[in-house]
Structures are given as structure tokens and as C-alpha cells.
N, C-alpha and C positions, 0 to 999 in steps of 0.2 A: 425771327430766327435767323434768318440769312447776316442783317446787322449786326447782328450779335456775335455770330461768328466772324464776319469782318473786322470787329472790334477785337476781338481775342488775337487775329493774327495781325494786328498792327499795333508796331512798337509806339512808346509815348515819347517824350522829351527827356522824362525822366531816364528812359531805359538805354539813352542814345551811347552811354559810355560801358555800357554790355554789349553793344550793337556788334558783332563780329563782320570785321572790312571782307568783303568777297576777294574770292582767289584772284589771281591774274588771268586765269582762263576763263572765270565768270565775268569778270570787268571788260576783258577783248569781245566776247561774243556780244554782251548786252550793249555794250558803246557801238560795236559794227549794227546789231541789229536797228537799233535808233538813228544812227547816222545814215542806213540804208531808208529806213520809213520816212525819214525827214526830207531827204532825195525827189522822195515821187509823191511828196503833197503831205503828210501826215503831220499833224500837229505835234509838238513834246508831249503833250498829256496823252493823246491818242496813241503815238509809239511806245511811251509806256504803258497803256493799259493795255497794247498788244504783247507785249514782252511778260506781263503776268500770264497768258496763256501758253507761251513756250518754255520756260522759266520756272515751274513750279517750286522748286527750292528757296527761290527769294522771292517768292508770291508774296508775303508778309512786307519784305523790304521795299519793292517795287509798289505795294498799294501805299505803302506809309508814303513814300517821294510825290505819289498823284497826287495824296490829300494834302500836302503841303504847297503842294505847286498850287493846286486850287484855292489853298489860303494867299498865295500871293508870295510865297518865296519863290527865288530864284534858284535856275538848275542846279547851278554850282553849289549852292547851300543846303539840296536836297542829296545830293550826292558826296556832300563830306564825311559824313561817319562811314561811307563804306569803299571810299577809294583811298590813298595816300595825301599827303600835300602838295607834293608836285603836280600830281594828276588834276586835284580839287583846283589849286591856281591856274593851271593851263584852262579849266572849264570856264571858270570868273572870266579870265582875260579874253575867252573867246565869245563868251555870252554877254558882254558888255561892248564887244568890238563889231556881233553881227557875224563872227564867222565859227557859231556854234555847231553847225552841223560837219563842215569841212575838219575843225579840232577834234571832234568826235570819231571822225574816220582816221584820221593821226595818230591819236592816244589808241585806238583798236590797232592798227598795224603795230604801232611799238610793243603793248602789251601781246600780242599773237606772239611777236618776234620771240619777246621773253619766255612765255609760254612753252615754244618750242624748241627753244634752247633749253630748258631746263627737263624737257621729256626726253630729247634725245642727249643728253649727258646722263640721264639714268637709264638708258637703253646701252649707251657704251659700257657702263659700268657694270652692269650686270652678270656679265662674264669673270670680269676679273676678281669681281665682290664673291662670287662661287668658287672660285682659284684660291682665293685666299682662304675662305671658310675650311674649304678643304685641305687645304696645307696645316692651316691651324689645328685641324680634329687628329691629322697622321701626327704632327709633329709632338703634340700633346702626348699622344699614344706611345708614342716612342719614349718620350721621357719616364712617364708613368709606369709602363709595364716592361719595354726590352732594356732597358738601362739599368735599372735597380736588379734584375737578373743578371746581367752580366757582372756586376757590381759585389752583388751575390757570390759569385765565383770566384771572384779574385781572392787570393791569398797574402793581403797587403794590409797591415798594422794602421793605415791610414785611409782613413774613408775618403771617398771623393768629392772634390768638393765643385759646387756649382760655378760653372761659370758666369759669372754677371758681367763681360767686357760690354755686351751690346748694351744691356741694361742703361749701365753708365753713361754709355755715348747718345742711346733714342731717347732717356727721359728729359736731360736738361734740353733737348729742341725742342721737344712736345711744349715745356711751359716755356721755353722763350717765344715761341709761334701763339701759343694761348696770350701772353703777355702783349707782344705787338699788337694782335688783333684787336683786343681791350681797350689799349692805350687809342689803335686807330679809330674805334667803335665811339669812344666817348668825345672825341674833339668834333668841333662845328663842322654841318656840313660841307661849306665851304671848304674848308683846310682837308677832311676827309675826302673829297675826291681829287682834289688837285693832288695827293698825296698817292693816291691810288692810279692818277692817269699818268703817274710815272712808272710805275711795276713794268718791267720789261715784256712778260707777256701779257699780262691783261691789260696795261695800259693802252694799247690801241682799241681795244674795244669799248674802253670806257671813254675815251675823246669821242670816239663815233657816235655813243649812244646821246651824247651830252652834247654833241654836237649836232644831233637829228632833234634833240630835245629843244635846245636854244634855237637853233633855225626855225625851228616849227612855231616858237611862241614868237620870236621877231616878226616873224613875218604876218602874224595874223594882227599884232599892235600897228604896223605899219601899213597892213590893208585898213587898218580903222581910221588910216591918216593921222595917228599920233607922229611926235618929232622926237627925238633920242631925248630930250632932254625930259618931254612927257611921258616918256617911257619909263625913265626913272624913277621920275617920283610914282608911277603906276607899281612898278617893283616894290617901291618904300612900301606900300597899302599892305603886302602881302602879310602871312605871317611869319614872324622871326625866326622859325623853324627852317623856312625854306631856303632852299638854295636860289632862287632867284631875288629873295629877301636881303641876301646877305651877299650878294652878287653886286646887288644894284647899291648896295650902302660902300662897298670898296670903290665900285666907279665914281659913284657920287662926289665921295672922299679925294681920289686923284684927281678929277677933272675939274673942282675946287682949287685945289692946291695948283692948278695950272698945268697940267701934263697933257700932251695931247693922245686924244681918243685912241691910235692906233697903238702908240706904247702901253697905254693902260691895257688896254686887249691882249695885247703881248704878253704881259706878266701872268695870265691865267693860261696854263698847260692844255684844258681840254677845251678852252673854247676856237671853234674852226679858226685857223687863220685867214681864209678867204674873206671872216668877216671885216678886219682890215682894211683890205684890198677894196671891199665893196663901200666901205665909210670916206675912203679917201677920194674914190671915183669923182664925189660930186654930182653923182647921175640924181635925175628927178624921182620923184616917189614911187611912180606909175614902171621906173625902170628896175627901182631898184626891189619891189616887189616882186617883178617877174624873176630876178635873177637869182632871190631867196627862195622863191619857188623852185623852180631848178634846183637849187644849190641841196634844199632840205631832200628832195628826191632823190638827189646824187647822195648824200650820205645816208638815206635810208639802206641804199644798194649796197654802199659800203660797208655799213654795219653789219647787214646780212652776209655778205661774202667775207669778212673777217670771222664773224660767228662761226662758218663751214670751214674754212682754214685750221680755226681754232679746233674743231671736234674732230678732225683726221689726226691730231696727234694725242687726242687725250687715252686712247687704248694703246699705241705705242709705250708713252710715258708711263702708265700703267705698269705694263709690261715688265718695264725697265724697272720700277718701282719694287714689284714683286720679286725680279730677279733678285735684286740686291737683298730682300729679307732672307729671299730662299738662302743666298749664299753664308748669310750671318747666321742663319738659325741651324743648317747644318753643320756652321764650323763651331758654334757652341754645343750643339749635342753630338756630333761624332769626335773631335778632337779629346772630350775626355772619355770617350768611350775607346779609343786606342790606347790610350797612356791606362786605362786599365784592364785594355786585354793584355797591355804589354806585362803587366806584374803578376799575371796567370802562369 
């Protein structure tokens, strides 16, 4: 009976396309737990079995992962249906070069930072959104109840025409924003990240995020004893949709054309500038790994600091935006009312 229940909870290979990926929060918690358990001597399978007890909503997924590990699949392969391609590739590289425990901890920290950012943004936007809802109700009520009564009192042969100037100004801006967003979203991920990294406010966060990601990935591969050419070959084995694959292809093409490595790295706005200096320094593999490890920690700190700065600007900017909306709404509402009252 217990075996039948276990089978019913376990997804099969035919169900993988229907499997729902884990949320950022869930991924961060599970990877952190597994990383901590590996550090104290647990095996991967034992750590995942322990997670089955802690994370009941993911029980079926974790059981399936453990069964695939028992069948001989790699850790990165078993987690692949539940994480995005970038994380899956980092797991694969870490596992191939014996840095799985360290990589799981780094991935967990990055995911936890992303989750905390989302939660804090939601909290900061709660009050402005409530204020917008209240204003919308008040303005709609005045439009539908008060303004028609004033118009009915006016002894004029010309009925009041609704002022649509704000709609003419706002609707095109919304449509243009949607078109720009869709155009950026349909581009390859390398071009999309490069363009996003150049946006004034969002760009620094994107640069620190991917700077941390690339530094962590390069650290794993250099610790595994790979040289730069071997790293490029490894990146080309990834999925074509991943950022690392597309970046590896660009780097390989540029280096084959005879361009120096620092100049090639400088072409990508989201790559840390410190990488150029490190690869130019001619240091040994051991020293390079130490400096990459320190730089990875530094970029993580910069990322969290930048996010904190951004959070402090969310509410003031939202209130400025709401103030503009209020002025526009009251102008479109009261100017026609004054015009109507003038005809009484």
C-alpha cells in the first residue's frame, strides 16, 4: 500500500513537461538546506530525503529526484525540470568540477536575495496601491454622480463634452511601453541582458546580479583546474538558450579573430571590469581562484547594497507618480465642472 502511494506521488518522465517549476523562495530554501547538510557530511541522496520531511508541498518532486539519482542521473539533470536554465547550468558545471556544495550555497544566496527583493517591493507598494484604489473610487463617483447633477442644473443648449486629453496622452505611452517590452523580451538572452544593463536605474542592479553570477561560475571552473580555452569549450556544451552558451560563442568567435581577451570582455557591459584586470595580471591559477572568490563575495555585497538603495526610492517615486495622476484627474474633472457652473 505504501509503495502504491509513493508511485502515485512520483511524476514520470512523460509528466516532466507538465511539472510546475519551483518558486524562487522554494528553490532558495531547498538549495540552502542541501548545501548545509552536505557541509556536515550528508550524501546528496540523504540530504534530499531529509528535505522530503521538511518540504511537504514538494514531496512528490523530491521523491522523483531521489529516484532519478538512484537510477544514476546527475544532480543537475534531476533538478532541471524545477529550476531555470541558468541555475541548471551552474549546477551542472559545479557537479562536473567537484564544487557542488559551494555552488548550492551561492545559488541559494542569490535566489534568497531575489525573493527578499520581491517581497520588499510588494510591501513598499502596498500603501501607494491602496491610495490609488481609493482615489479611483472617489474620482469615478464624482464623474458618475456629482458632475451629471451639475450639468443637469446648467441652462445651456450645448451638452458638456468629456475631456479626453489625458487619455490621448496616456494611452499611446502605455502602448509604446508594451511594444518596447515585447520587442526586448523576444530577443536572445545575451542581447536582452546587454540592453537591460544599460538602462539608467535598473542597469546597475543587472550588472551586479550577472557580475556575481559570472564570477561564481568562473570561480567554479577555475577551481576545477580548467584554463580559459577549456572554459569556452565547456560553455558551448550548454543549452543554446542560456546566457553562458551565447556569451561563450561570442567570446570564442572574437578570440578566433585575433582580438585580445580584455578587449573582448570590455564589449559586454554586464561583465565585471575587474575580470579584464585579473586575466591580464598573469597570476597563477591558485592566486586567480583566491581573487575570484573574494571578488564574488564583493559583488554579492554590492548587489545587496544596490538593492537597498533602490528600495528607498520606490515609495517616493510612486508618490510622485500618484501626485501627477491626481493633478491630471482633477484637471479633467473640475475644469469641465467650472465651465458648467459658469453657464448657470
